[in-house]
C-alpha positions in Angstrom: 32.6 0.7 -133.0 34.3 1.0 -136.4 35.5 -2.4 -138.3 39.1 -3.1 -137.9 38.8 -3.3 -142.5 37.6 0.4 -142.4 40.2 1.4 -139.9 43.4 0.0 -140.8 44.3 1.9 -144.0 44.1 5.6 -142.5 45.6 4.5 -139.0 48.7 3.0 -141.1 48.3 6.5 -142.8 49.2 8.2 -139.3 51.3 5.5 -138.7 53.5 7.0 -142.1 53.5 9.9 -141.4 55.0 9.7 -137.9 57.8 8.0 -139.1 58.4 10.3 -142.2 58.2 13.3 -140.2 55.3 14.1 -141.7 53.5 17.2 -140.8 50.2 16.2 -140.0 50.7 14.2 -136.8 50.0 16.8 -134.8 46.5 17.3 -136.6 45.4 13.8 -136.1 47.8 12.4 -133.1 44.0 13.1 -130.8 42.3 10.3 -133.6 44.9 8.0 -133.3 44.9 8.0 -129.9 41.2 7.3 -129.3 41.4 4.8 -132.3 44.7 2.9 -131.2 42.9 2.1 -127.5 40.0 -0.2 -128.5 40.8 -2.4 -129.5 44.5 -2.5 -129.8 46.1 -1.9 -133.3 47.7 -5.5 -134.5 51.4 -6.1 -135.6 51.4 -5.5 -138.9 49.4 -1.9 -139.0 51.3 -0.5 -135.9 54.9 -1.8 -137.6 54.0 -1.3 -141.1 56.9 -1.7 -144.0 58.8 -2.9 -141.0 56.8 -5.8 -140.1 56.1 -7.0 -144.0 59.3 -7.2 -144.6 60.9 -8.7 -141.5 58.0 -11.5 -142.4 59.2 -11.3 -146.5 62.6 -12.1 -145.3 61.9 -14.8 -143.3 63.7 -14.5 -140.5 62.2 -16.9 -138.2 60.9 -20.4 -139.7 57.7 -19.6 -138.1 55.4 -16.4 -139.6 54.0 -16.3 -136.0 57.3 -15.2 -134.1 57.7 -11.9 -135.0 53.5 -11.4 -134.7 54.3 -12.5 -131.4 57.7 -10.1 -130.5 57.4 -7.5 -128.1 58.8 -3.8 -129.2 60.9 -2.8 -127.0 59.9 0.6 -127.2 57.2 2.9 -128.6 56.5 1.5 -132.3 56.2 4.5 -134.0 60.1 5.4 -133.2 60.8 2.0 -133.9 59.7 2.3 -137.3 61.3 5.5 -137.9 64.4 4.5 -136.5 64.1 1.6 -139.5 63.1 4.2 -142.3 66.2 6.2 -141.3 68.6 3.1 -141.1 67.1 0.2 -143.9 69.3 1.7 -147.1 72.7 1.6 -145.6 75.2 -0.9 -146.7 76.1 -2.1 -143.3 72.1 -2.8 -142.2 71.3 -6.0 -140.4 67.6 -6.3 -140.7 67.8 -9.7 -138.4 70.2 -7.6 -135.9 67.5 -4.6 -136.1 64.9 -6.8 -134.6 66.6 -8.6 -132.1 68.0 -4.6 -131.1 64.4 -3.7 -130.7 62.2 -6.2 -129.8 62.0 -9.3 -127.0 61.0 -12.8 -129.3 59.2 -15.4 -127.7 61.1 -17.3 -125.8 61.8 -21.2 -126.8 59.9 -23.3 -124.3 61.8 -26.4 -123.1 60.3 -29.7 -124.4 59.2 -31.5 -122.1 60.7 -34.1 -120.3 58.2 -36.4 -118.7 59.0 -38.9 -115.6 60.5 -42.5 -117.0 57.5 -45.0 -116.9 54.4 -43.0 -116.7 51.1 -44.2 -118.3 48.8 -42.2 -120.5 46.6 -40.9 -117.6 50.1 -39.8 -115.7 51.5 -38.2 -118.7 47.8 -36.0 -119.0 48.1 -35.1 -115.4 51.7 -34.1 -115.6 51.3 -32.2 -118.6 48.3 -29.7 -117.1 50.5 -27.7 -115.2 53.1 -27.7 -118.1 50.6 -25.7 -119.9 49.2 -23.4 -118.1 49.5 -20.2 -118.3 49.0 -16.3 -116.1 48.7 -12.9 -117.6 47.2 -10.5 -115.9 49.1 -8.1 -117.3 50.8 -7.7 -120.9 53.0 -4.6 -122.2 52.0 -2.0 -123.9 52.9 -2.9 -127.3 52.4 -6.6 -126.7 49.9 -8.3 -129.0 48.9 -11.0 -125.9 45.8 -9.8 -124.3 45.8 -10.2 -120.6 43.3 -12.4 -118.8 42.4 -12.2 -115.4 43.0 -15.9 -114.2 44.9 -18.1 -115.4 44.1 -20.7 -118.8 45.7 -23.8 -120.6 47.1 -23.2 -124.0 47.6 -26.0 -126.5 51.1 -25.8 -126.4 54.0 -25.8 -129.2 53.7 -22.4 -131.4 50.3 -22.1 -129.5 51.5 -19.7 -126.9 47.7 -18.3 -125.8 44.6 -19.2 -124.9 42.5 -20.6 -127.9 38.4 -20.4 -128.2 37.2 -23.5 -129.4 40.4 -26.0 -128.4 39.8 -25.2 -124.6 36.2 -26.7 -124.8 38.1 -30.1 -125.6 41.5 -29.4 -123.0 37.9 -28.3 -120.3 36.5 -32.0 -120.7 39.6 -33.7 -120.1 40.6 -30.9 -117.0 37.1 -32.1 -115.9 38.2 -36.1 -115.6 41.4 -35.1 -114.2 39.4 -33.2 -111.2 40.7 -29.8 -112.0 36.9 -27.5 -112.1 38.8 -24.6 -110.6 40.9 -24.2 -114.3 37.5 -24.7 -115.6 35.6 -22.1 -114.1 39.0 -19.9 -114.9 38.8 -19.9 -118.4 35.0 -20.3 -118.2 35.8 -16.5 -115.9 38.2 -15.5 -118.9 36.1 -16.0 -122.0 33.4 -13.8 -120.1 36.2 -11.9 -119.3 36.8 -11.1 -123.0 33.1 -11.5 -124.4 32.3 -8.1 -122.0 35.7 -6.8 -122.8 35.6 -6.9 -127.2 32.1 -8.1 -127.8 33.0 -11.9 -128.6 35.3 -14.3 -127.8 38.1 -13.7 -130.3 39.6 -16.6 -131.9 43.1 -16.4 -129.3 44.0 -13.6 -126.7 46.3 -12.1 -129.5 45.7 -8.3 -131.0 45.4 -9.6 -134.6 43.2 -12.3 -133.5 40.4 -9.8 -132.5 38.9 -9.5 -135.8 37.3 -13.2 -135.6 35.9 -15.5 -133.7 36.0 -19.1 -133.2 33.0 -22.2 -133.7 31.4 -21.1 -130.8 31.6 -23.4 -127.4 31.2 -20.8 -124.8 27.6 -22.4 -123.9 28.7 -25.8 -124.0 31.5 -24.6 -121.4 28.7 -22.8 -119.2 27.1 -25.9 -119.1 29.9 -28.3 -118.6 30.9 -26.3 -115.6 27.5 -26.4 -114.6 27.4 -30.5 -114.0 29.4 -29.9 -111.1 28.9 -26.4 -109.8 24.8 -26.8 -110.8 22.3 -24.2 -112.7 23.1 -21.2 -110.9 26.7 -21.0 -112.9 23.7 -21.2 -116.2 22.4 -17.6 -114.6 25.6 -16.2 -113.6 26.6 -16.8 -117.5 23.7 -15.8 -118.9 24.6 -12.1 -119.5 27.5 -12.9 -121.2 26.3 -16.5 -123.3 23.7 -14.1 -124.8 26.1 -11.3 -125.4 28.2 -13.5 -127.8 24.3 -14.6 -129.6 24.7 -11.0 -130.5 27.5 -10.5 -131.8 27.0 -13.8 -134.5 24.0 -12.5 -135.2 24.6 -8.8 -135.4 22.3 -7.4 -138.6 20.3 -10.8 -138.9 16.9 -8.7 -137.9 17.4 -5.8 -141.0 18.2 -9.1 -143.7 16.1 -9.5 -146.9 15.8 -13.2 -148.3 19.6 -13.6 -149.8 21.3 -11.2 -148.3 24.5 -11.7 -145.7 25.9 -9.4 -142.7 29.0 -10.5 -141.3 28.3 -13.8 -139.9 24.4 -13.4 -140.4 22.9 -14.4 -143.6 18.8 -15.1 -144.6 18.5 -17.9 -147.0 15.6 -17.2 -150.1 13.5 -19.1 -147.8 13.6 -16.8 -144.9 15.6 -19.1 -143.3 18.4 -17.3 -140.9 21.4 -19.2 -140.2 25.2 -18.6 -139.2 28.5 -18.2 -141.7 32.2 -17.5 -140.2 33.6 -14.1 -141.0 36.6 -12.0 -140.3 36.1 -8.5 -139.6 39.2 -8.1 -141.1 40.9 -8.4 -145.5 44.2 -8.1 -144.7 46.8 -11.1 -144.8 47.1 -12.9 -141.1 49.8 -11.0 -139.1 51.0 -14.8 -138.1 50.5 -16.0 -141.3 51.9 -12.9 -143.3 54.2 -14.3 -146.5 51.7 -17.7 -147.0 48.5 -15.3 -147.4 50.4 -12.7 -149.6 51.7 -15.7 -151.8 48.2 -16.8 -152.2 47.1 -13.7 -153.1 49.7 -13.2 -155.8 49.2 -16.7 -157.3 45.5 -16.0 -157.6 45.6 -12.3 -159.4 42.5 -13.2 -161.2 40.2 -12.6 -157.4 40.8 -9.4 -155.5 44.0 -10.2 -152.6 41.0 -8.7 -150.2 38.7 -11.6 -151.2 40.8 -14.0 -150.6 42.8 -12.7 -147.9 39.1 -12.1 -145.6 38.3 -16.1 -147.0 41.8 -17.4 -145.4 40.4 -15.6 -142.6 37.3 -17.0 -142.2 38.5 -20.4 -142.5 40.3 -19.9 -139.3 37.9 -18.4 -137.8 36.1 -21.9 -138.4 39.6 -23.8 -137.4 39.3 -25.7 -140.5 42.4 -23.7 -142.1 42.4 -25.2 -143.8 40.6 -27.9 -146.3 39.1 -28.8 -149.0 35.4 -28.1 -147.9 36.1 -24.2 -148.2 37.6 -24.6 -151.8 36.2 -25.6 -155.4 39.3 -27.0 -156.1 41.4 -29.0 -153.7 44.4 -28.5 -155.2 44.4 -24.4 -155.2 44.4 -22.8 -152.0 43.5 -19.5 -153.6 39.8 -21.0 -154.4 39.0 -20.7 -150.9 35.7 -18.8 -150.7 34.8 -19.7 -146.5 32.6 -17.3 -146.8 29.9 -17.6 -149.3 29.4 -21.3 -147.4 26.9 -21.5 -144.8 28.4 -24.5 -142.2 26.9 -27.2 -140.8 28.9 -27.3 -137.5 28.7 -23.6 -136.5 24.8 -23.6 -136.8 24.7 -27.2 -134.9 26.5 -24.7 -132.1 24.0 -22.0 -132.6 21.6 -24.2 -131.9 23.0 -25.2 -129.2 23.4 -21.6 -128.0 19.5 -21.1 -128.2 18.8 -24.4 -126.4 21.1 -23.1 -123.9 19.7 -19.5 -123.8 16.7 -21.2 -123.5 17.5 -23.5 -120.6 19.4 -21.0 -118.8 16.3 -18.2 -118.3 14.2 -21.5 -117.8 16.3 -21.1 -114.5 16.4 -17.2 -113.7 12.4 -17.6 -114.4 11.9 -15.9 -117.2 9.6 -17.9 -119.2 9.1 -15.4 -121.7 12.6 -15.1 -122.7 13.1 -18.6 -122.1 10.1 -19.7 -125.0 11.8 -16.6 -126.8 15.1 -18.6 -127.3 13.7 -22.0 -127.6 11.2 -20.6 -130.6 14.7 -19.6 -132.6 16.1 -22.8 -131.6 13.5 -24.4 -133.3 13.6 -22.5 -136.0 17.2 -23.2 -136.7 16.5 -26.8 -136.1 14.6 -26.3 -139.3 16.4 -25.0 -141.6 19.6 -27.2 -140.9 16.9 -30.4 -141.6 15.6 -27.8 -144.7 18.9 -26.8 -146.1 22.3 -28.5 -144.5 20.4 -32.1 -145.2 21.7 -33.8 -148.6 19.1 -35.6 -149.4 20.9 -37.7 -152.6 23.7 -38.3 -150.3 22.1 -39.1 -146.6 23.9 -37.1 -144.7 24.3 -33.2 -143.1 26.3 -30.1 -145.2 27.4 -27.5 -146.1 25.4 -25.0 -148.3 26.7 -23.1 -151.0 25.5 -19.2 -151.3 27.1 -18.2 -154.5 25.0 -22.1 -155.7 22.2 -22.0 -153.5 22.7 -25.5 -152.8 23.5 -27.7 -150.6 27.2 -28.9 -151.2 28.1 -33.1 -151.7 31.4 -33.3 -149.8 31.0 -35.8 -146.7 32.9 -34.1 -144.0 33.4 -34.7 -140.4 31.0 -31.5 -139.7 27.9 -33.7 -140.4 27.9 -35.5 -137.3 27.7 -32.2 -135.0 23.5 -32.4 -135.3 24.2 -35.1 -133.5 26.7 -34.0 -131.1 23.5 -31.2 -130.2 21.0 -33.6 -130.8 19.7 -31.3 -133.5 19.0 -34.5 -135.7 16.0 -36.0 -136.7 16.4 -39.9 -135.7 16.1 -41.6 -139.0 18.5 -38.7 -140.3 21.5 -39.6 -137.8 20.8 -43.5 -138.5 22.0 -42.4 -141.8 24.8 -40.5 -140.9 26.2 -43.1 -139.0 25.9 -45.8 -141.4 27.8 -43.6 -143.6 30.1 -42.4 -140.9 31.4 -46.2 -140.9 31.2 -46.7 -144.6 33.4 -43.7 -145.8 35.1 -42.3 -142.8 35.8 -44.0 -140.1 39.3 -45.6 -140.4 42.1 -47.9 -138.8 42.8 -45.1 -136.3 39.8 -42.9 -136.1 37.9 -40.3 -138.1 39.1 -38.7 -141.2 38.2 -35.3 -141.1 37.1 -35.2 -144.9 37.9 -37.9 -147.5 40.3 -35.8 -149.9 43.5 -35.7 -149.9 44.4 -32.2 -150.7 47.6 -32.0 -148.2 45.9 -29.3 -145.9 46.1 -30.3 -142.8 41.7 -30.6 -142.1 41.7 -33.0 -145.1 42.6 -37.4 -145.2 44.4 -38.9 -143.5 44.1 -36.3 -140.9 41.6 -36.8 -137.7 42.0 -34.3 -134.8 40.8 -35.0 -131.7 37.8 -32.6 -131.1 36.2 -34.2 -134.0 36.5 -37.7 -132.5 35.0 -36.5 -129.4 31.8 -34.9 -131.7 31.3 -38.2 -133.2 31.7 -40.6 -130.3 29.1 -38.2 -128.1 26.6 -37.7 -130.9 26.5 -41.1 -132.2 25.6 -42.0 -128.6 23.2 -39.4 -128.3 21.4 -41.5 -131.1 22.4 -45.0 -129.5 25.0 -46.2 -131.8 26.5 -47.6 -129.1 28.8 -49.8 -130.3 30.2 -47.3 -133.5 30.5 -44.9 -130.7 33.1 -47.3 -129.1 34.8 -48.1 -132.1 35.5 -44.5 -132.5 36.9 -43.9 -129.6 38.9 -47.1 -129.6 40.8 -46.5 -132.6 41.2 -43.2 -132.0 42.4 -44.2 -128.6 44.6 -46.7 -130.1 46.7 -44.5 -132.2 47.1 -41.8 -129.6 48.7 -44.6 -127.5 50.5 -46.0 -129.9 52.3 -42.9 -130.9 52.6 -42.0 -127.0 54.5 -45.4 -127.0 57.2 -44.8 -129.5 57.5 -40.9 -128.6 56.6 -40.3 -125.7 53.6 -37.5 -126.5 50.8 -36.9 -127.9 50.5 -34.4 -130.7 48.0 -32.1 -132.0 46.5 -34.3 -135.2 46.8 -37.9 -136.5 47.2 -39.5 -139.4 43.8 -41.7 -139.1 44.3 -44.3 -142.0 47.2 -46.0 -139.4 47.6 -46.2 -136.0 50.6 -44.5 -134.0 51.1 -41.6 -136.9 51.1 -38.0 -136.2 49.3 -35.9 -139.0 50.8 -33.7 -141.7 50.0 -31.2 -144.0 49.3 -27.3 -143.0 51.4 -24.3 -142.4 53.9 -25.6 -140.0 54.9 -28.7 -138.3 53.1 -30.8 -136.5 53.0 -29.6 -132.8 53.4 -31.6 -129.2 51.5 -31.1 -126.3 48.5 -31.3 -126.7 45.8 -29.5 -125.1 42.5 -30.9 -127.3 44.0 -34.1 -127.6 44.9 -34.5 -124.1 42.0 -33.8 -123.7 39.4 -36.2 -125.7 41.8 -38.7 -124.4 40.9 -39.0 -121.0 37.7 -37.8 -121.9 37.5 -41.2 -124.0 39.8 -43.7 -121.7 36.7 -42.9 -119.3 34.6 -44.2 -122.1 35.8 -47.5 -123.0 36.5 -48.6 -119.5 33.9 -48.9 -116.9 33.6 -46.6 -113.8 34.5 -49.8 -111.9 37.4 -50.6 -113.6 39.3 -47.0 -115.0 42.1 -47.6 -116.8 45.3 -45.4 -117.1 46.5 -46.9 -120.6 44.4 -48.1 -124.0 44.2 -51.6 -122.8 45.5 -54.6 -125.5 42.2 -55.5 -125.7 38.9 -53.6 -126.1 36.8 -54.1 -123.6 33.6 -56.0 -124.5 31.4 -54.4 -122.7 28.8 -52.0 -123.6 29.2 -48.3 -123.5 28.1 -46.2 -120.7 25.9 -43.6 -121.5 28.0 -40.2 -122.9 29.1 -38.1 -120.3 27.2 -35.1 -119.6 26.8 -32.3 -120.6 26.6 -33.6 -124.2 24.2 -36.6 -124.3 21.4 -34.7 -122.5 18.6 -34.9 -125.2 16.8 -31.9 -126.4 13.1 -31.7 -127.1 12.5 -32.3 -130.9 
């Protein structure tokens, strides 16, 4: 399959020829048709100058609105019509858009029944956040999925990859295993259809993935449905692995290909990557502005690094920047992330386990050996000896980076950390990352949403589960208690859960980022339920956060993260 970044300029040329009534249409139509079928074209390519003009005009408060708008007729005809009308003195761009597109419906704010406790509120949200799209319009950016799925909420009207794992943890606590089965089936379908799980089920997300949690989703489902699940989804887990490792066999030391790198010591590790190097349609104007403000860097390089940061889920963070105050210094693709490689280790372990269950011990040993090699590479290259924590590797300086982030806890989360190093990470977590309202994302205040003082539900769970894996029960409970207190205080005041929280205190939603704070919120719901069932004993479950922290010893971390792997 041709990479989108190579296909787009040619396709755009064809679109413009058609819109202008060009003579090359007939000759190129078959090629265009073949290219348009798989994968579908993104809105910026389909609509060319109309798309950029609408986004530049800021017709809508959120750039995602027009990216999600559905053309009412053939986009090429709309574009041709636009070219004819736009120079007329009476032309009204907003009116033109409203006539030719169906805009996304503004969701009605969810008003929960009065007097609900936290658990009741979340249980009531699940149906509100469930969507079904087994079909979509011909020119819709939405990619249909065969089964219902749970969306995060707010502006996020589609399913997101890594969000969904933490949402599923909550669905499990609520007993909605049918929904978990449906979502695993959807992600398996995406792997079969596209070769990977896209960032979200939109055409403009197809050029990248997100943190690879699919094997953990399968593992979670197996805790309920048994190990047969591992056999069922083994082909898709392996296909996803191949996506991440594409080109690894041909690499020489010091080379990289898409999502895989080979360090000078021969270690094979992974990085975030997007196949496209254009502005993100859903954040088009912001990306164009960032590139314009940094004329000393090629715009395509900036776009790819912004996109790769979106693939990481940490969009945006000082973690990816040379200067935390300057987004234009972002260089995600030259950084080897510790969290991604911890998840790749987990994927290799899960493939080994699935092959063992399937009775193929040779394949099981193969993937176990890959996991062992990656674990060694993590310990060698992603450990900062001087500081005493896991960190990202810098491909430009050929050194481990110094920055402390919550990603340092991922090797603990997947049981890839050496015990003495896990103890050091626990100590630095307590000393520098733990705040009144939970774990802070980084120690840097940059104004970006994946920096201090924000804390995010998935990172709270990664921290809590990871610390428990290495017997730091008290600290794990403290993380859970502080984050839950934050969630409860916000809920008591506003009757809602939010996307992110300010963890410097308790009871405040987080700030920063490219869009206003979102309500909902899938992963906050999931982690809250998981932590409620963690802090309260099984025989005395709690539906809201207790007034005082329970004195009882923390129970073992719920499966699947507590399953130790052989070191």
